[in-house]
C-alpha positions as a Markdown table, in Angstrom:
| # | Residue | x | y | z |
|---|---|---|---|---|
| 1 | Met | 86.9 | 135.0 | 100.5 |
| 2 | Pro | 88.0 | 136.2 | 96.6 |
| 3 | Ser | 87.5 | 139.8 | 96.0 |
| 4 | Ser | 85.8 | 139.9 | 92.5 |
| 5 | Ala | 83.8 | 136.6 | 92.8 |
| 6 | Arg | 80.4 | 135.6 | 92.6 |
| 7 | Met | 79.8 | 133.0 | 95.2 |
| 8 | Gln | 77.1 | 130.3 | 95.8 |
| 9 | Ile | 77.4 | 128.0 | 99.1 |
| 10 | Leu | 76.5 | 124.5 | 99.0 |
| 11 | Gly | 75.8 | 122.4 | 102.3 |
| 12 | Ser | 76.2 | 125.6 | 104.3 |
| 13 | Gly | 77.4 | 124.7 | 107.9 |
| 14 | Thr | 78.4 | 120.8 | 107.2 |
| 15 | Ala | 81.6 | 119.2 | 106.8 |
| 16 | Ser | 81.0 | 118.9 | 103.2 |
| 17 | Glu | 80.4 | 122.7 | 102.7 |
| 18 | Val | 81.4 | 123.8 | 99.1 |
| 19 | Tyr | 81.7 | 127.3 | 98.0 |
| 20 | Ile | 81.5 | 127.9 | 94.1 |
| 21 | Phe | 82.9 | 131.0 | 92.4 |
| 22 | Asn | 83.0 | 132.5 | 89.1 |
| 23 | Phe | 85.3 | 134.8 | 88.0 |
| 24 | Val | 87.8 | 134.7 | 90.7 |
| 25 | Thr | 90.6 | 137.0 | 91.7 |
| 26 | Val | 92.5 | 136.4 | 95.1 |
| 27 | Val | 94.8 | 138.9 | 96.5 |
| 28 | Cys | 96.8 | 137.1 | 99.2 |
| 29 | Asp | 98.8 | 138.9 | 102.1 |
| 30 | Asp | 102.2 | 137.9 | 100.5 |
| 31 | Gly | 101.4 | 139.5 | 97.3 |
| 32 | Leu | 100.2 | 136.4 | 95.3 |
| 33 | Val | 97.4 | 137.1 | 93.0 |
| 34 | Ile | 95.5 | 134.1 | 92.0 |
| 35 | Arg | 93.1 | 134.3 | 88.9 |
| 36 | Ala | 90.5 | 131.6 | 87.4 |
| 37 | Asp | 87.3 | 131.5 | 85.8 |
| 38 | Ser | 85.8 | 129.4 | 88.2 |
| 39 | Ala | 86.7 | 128.0 | 91.6 |
| 40 | Leu | 85.5 | 125.3 | 94.0 |
| 41 | Ile | 86.8 | 125.5 | 97.6 |
| 42 | Phe | 86.3 | 122.6 | 100.0 |
| 43 | Pro | 87.2 | 124.2 | 103.2 |
| 44 | Gly | 86.9 | 120.8 | 105.1 |
| 45 | Arg | 89.3 | 119.2 | 102.7 |
| 46 | Arg | 91.7 | 122.2 | 102.8 |
| 47 | Leu | 91.1 | 121.9 | 98.9 |
| 48 | Ser | 90.9 | 124.6 | 96.2 |
| 49 | Gln | 90.0 | 123.5 | 92.7 |
| 50 | Leu | 90.6 | 126.1 | 89.8 |
| 51 | Tyr | 89.2 | 125.8 | 86.5 |
| 52 | Arg | 90.0 | 127.7 | 82.9 |
| 53 | Asn | 92.5 | 130.6 | 82.5 |
| 54 | Val | 94.1 | 129.7 | 86.2 |
| 55 | Ser | 96.9 | 132.0 | 87.1 |
| 56 | Phe | 99.3 | 132.3 | 89.9 |
| 57 | Asp | 101.3 | 135.6 | 89.9 |
| 58 | Glu | 104.0 | 136.2 | 92.6 |
| 59 | Gly | 105.2 | 139.0 | 90.9 |
| 60 | Gly | 108.1 | 137.9 | 89.0 |
| 61 | Arg | 106.9 | 134.3 | 88.9 |
| 62 | Leu | 104.0 | 133.4 | 86.9 |
| 63 | Leu | 102.0 | 130.0 | 86.4 |
| 64 | Thr | 99.5 | 129.5 | 83.9 |
| 65 | Ala | 97.5 | 126.5 | 83.5 |
| 66 | Asp | 93.9 | 125.1 | 82.2 |
| 67 | Arg | 93.1 | 123.6 | 85.5 |
| 68 | Ala | 95.0 | 123.5 | 89.1 |
| 69 | Asp | 94.2 | 121.9 | 92.7 |
| 70 | Tyr | 95.6 | 123.2 | 95.5 |
| 71 | Tyr | 95.8 | 121.1 | 98.9 |
| 72 | Ser | 96.7 | 123.8 | 101.6 |
| 73 | Gly | 97.0 | 121.1 | 104.2 |
| 74 | Asp | 100.0 | 119.3 | 102.2 |
| 75 | Glu | 101.2 | 122.9 | 100.5 |
| 76 | Arg | 101.0 | 121.0 | 97.4 |
| 77 | Leu | 99.8 | 122.5 | 93.9 |
| 78 | Gln | 98.8 | 120.4 | 91.0 |
| 79 | Ala | 98.3 | 122.0 | 87.6 |
| 80 | Trp | 97.1 | 120.5 | 84.1 |
| 81 | Gly | 96.9 | 121.5 | 80.5 |
| 82 | Gly | 99.1 | 123.8 | 78.6 |
| 83 | Val | 101.2 | 124.7 | 82.0 |
| 84 | Val | 103.9 | 127.2 | 81.8 |
| 85 | Leu | 106.0 | 128.3 | 84.8 |
| 86 | Glu | 108.0 | 131.6 | 84.2 |
| 87 | Asp | 110.5 | 133.7 | 86.0 |
| 88 | Thr | 109.4 | 137.0 | 84.2 |
| 89 | Ala | 112.2 | 138.9 | 86.0 |
| 90 | Gln | 114.9 | 136.5 | 84.7 |
| 91 | Gly | 113.2 | 134.9 | 81.7 |
| 92 | Ser | 113.6 | 131.1 | 82.8 |
| 93 | Arg | 110.4 | 129.1 | 81.4 |
| 94 | Met | 109.2 | 125.8 | 81.8 |
| 95 | Glu | 106.4 | 124.2 | 79.7 |
| 96 | Gly | 104.5 | 120.8 | 80.1 |
| 97 | Glu | 101.3 | 119.3 | 80.3 |
| 98 | Gln | 101.4 | 118.5 | 84.1 |
| 99 | Leu | 102.9 | 120.1 | 87.1 |
| 100 | Asp | 103.2 | 118.9 | 90.5 |
| 101 | Tyr | 104.8 | 121.5 | 93.2 |
| 102 | Leu | 105.4 | 120.8 | 96.9 |
| 103 | Arg | 106.4 | 123.8 | 98.7 |
| 104 | Ala | 109.2 | 123.6 | 101.5 |
| 105 | Ser | 108.3 | 123.1 | 104.9 |
| 106 | Glu | 109.0 | 122.0 | 108.3 |
| 107 | Thr | 108.7 | 118.2 | 107.4 |
| 108 | Arg | 110.0 | 118.9 | 103.8 |
| 109 | Pro | 113.4 | 120.8 | 103.8 |
| 110 | Arg | 113.4 | 121.5 | 100.0 |
| 111 | Gln | 110.7 | 122.3 | 97.5 |
| 112 | Arg | 110.2 | 119.9 | 94.5 |
| 113 | Leu | 108.6 | 120.4 | 91.2 |
| 114 | Thr | 107.8 | 117.7 | 88.8 |
| 115 | Met | 106.9 | 118.8 | 85.3 |
| 116 | Thr | 105.5 | 116.3 | 82.9 |
| 117 | Gly | 104.3 | 115.7 | 79.5 |
| 118 | Thr | 105.2 | 114.5 | 75.9 |
| 119 | Ala | 107.0 | 117.9 | 74.9 |
| 120 | Val | 108.6 | 118.9 | 78.4 |
| 121 | Ser | 110.8 | 121.9 | 77.8 |
| 122 | Ala | 112.9 | 124.3 | 79.9 |
| 123 | Thr | 114.9 | 127.4 | 79.4 |
| 124 | Leu | 117.0 | 128.1 | 82.5 |
| 125 | Val | 118.4 | 131.8 | 83.0 |
| 126 | Pro | 121.1 | 132.4 | 85.5 |
| 127 | Gly | 120.7 | 135.8 | 87.2 |
| 128 | Ser | 123.9 | 137.1 | 85.4 |
| 129 | Met | 122.6 | 136.4 | 81.9 |
| 130 | Thr | 119.9 | 137.9 | 79.7 |
| 131 | Pro | 117.2 | 135.6 | 78.2 |
| 132 | Glu | 119.0 | 136.1 | 74.8 |
| 133 | Gln | 122.2 | 134.7 | 76.2 |
| 134 | Ala | 120.5 | 131.6 | 77.7 |
| 135 | Thr | 120.4 | 128.2 | 76.1 |
| 136 | Pro | 117.4 | 126.3 | 76.0 |
| 137 | Val | 117.3 | 122.7 | 77.7 |
| 138 | Glu | 114.7 | 120.7 | 76.0 |
| 139 | Gln | 113.5 | 117.2 | 76.4 |
| 140 | Ile | 114.1 | 115.4 | 73.1 |
| 141 | Ala | 111.0 | 113.3 | 72.0 |
| 142 | Gly | 111.7 | 109.5 | 71.2 |
| 143 | Asp | 114.3 | 107.4 | 73.0 |
| 144 | Thr | 116.7 | 109.7 | 74.3 |
| 145 | Val | 114.7 | 111.1 | 77.2 |
| 146 | Gly | 111.8 | 109.6 | 78.7 |
| 147 | Asp | 108.6 | 110.9 | 80.7 |
| 148 | Pro | 107.9 | 112.1 | 83.4 |
| 149 | Leu | 110.7 | 113.9 | 84.6 |
| 150 | Leu | 111.8 | 115.8 | 87.7 |
| 151 | Val | 114.0 | 118.7 | 87.4 |
| 152 | Ile | 115.9 | 119.4 | 90.4 |
| 153 | Ala | 118.3 | 122.5 | 90.8 |
| 154 | Pro | 120.3 | 122.7 | 93.9 |
| 155 | Asp | 120.3 | 125.7 | 96.1 |
| 156 | Ser | 124.3 | 125.8 | 96.2 |
| 157 | Ala | 127.3 | 124.6 | 94.4 |
| 158 | Asp | 127.9 | 122.5 | 97.4 |
| 159 | Glu | 124.8 | 120.2 | 97.1 |
| 160 | Thr | 125.1 | 117.1 | 95.5 |
| 161 | Pro | 122.2 | 115.3 | 93.5 |
| 162 | Pro | 119.7 | 113.2 | 95.4 |
| 163 | Ala | 120.4 | 109.5 | 95.7 |
| 164 | Val | 119.2 | 107.4 | 92.8 |
| 165 | Pro | 117.9 | 104.1 | 94.2 |
| 166 | Ala | 119.5 | 101.0 | 92.9 |
| 167 | Gly | 118.1 | 99.8 | 89.7 |
| 168 | Ser | 117.2 | 103.1 | 88.5 |
| 169 | Arg | 118.2 | 104.6 | 85.1 |
| 170 | Ile | 119.1 | 108.1 | 85.0 |
| 171 | Leu | 117.9 | 109.3 | 81.4 |
| 172 | Leu | 119.7 | 112.2 | 81.0 |
| 173 | Gly | 122.6 | 112.6 | 83.9 |
| 174 | His | 123.2 | 116.1 | 84.1 |
| 175 | Phe | 123.7 | 119.2 | 82.0 |
| 176 | Val | 125.0 | 122.7 | 82.8 |
| 177 | Val | 123.8 | 125.9 | 81.7 |
| 178 | Pro | 126.3 | 128.7 | 81.6 |
| 179 | Gly | 126.8 | 130.5 | 84.8 |
| 180 | Leu | 124.0 | 128.1 | 86.6 |
| 181 | Asn | 124.8 | 125.2 | 88.9 |
| 182 | Leu | 124.1 | 121.4 | 87.7 |
| 183 | Val | 120.5 | 120.6 | 87.0 |
| 184 | Trp | 119.6 | 117.0 | 87.2 |
| 185 | Val | 117.0 | 115.2 | 85.0 |
| 186 | Leu | 115.7 | 111.9 | 86.9 |
| 187 | Pro | 112.6 | 109.6 | 86.0 |
| 188 | Val | 110.3 | 110.0 | 88.7 |
């Protein structure tokens, strides 16, 4: 249970049991700290809904948003409203209106992050650079790059971009950030 929350239980002991929390702070065993003004927890559905001033802090990586849903069974996080994802140690940063994150698992060999919105932007900073040396990579509004976007960074230089189905159009083929492997931006 969240350590600093006020709790109310609805439907106690039933499959549709709901926990309602205000002023939530959860400290996980792996060091992840989750905060929100309020939360609804649906244990039977393995769903947590977080509202207002939501943050996930992994000590080096910080996600902030107005709202987030976490589906523990699918290891999927969806966030909405002024979403910012930062690598606070390196200075990398992505901003958009919605984020969909799927963790790597036994059935999903690699993680997948999709950031969408009308003004998605990213500043990607390789470990060998300071944030001041990095070149921002931004979505250009209008007809150059469409929305939504999927940004995939390979784990090694040997990886190739994922296959693009026939008939698909790559709107912004690939780009290189100095010192970083290729990053592909594809329509979803």
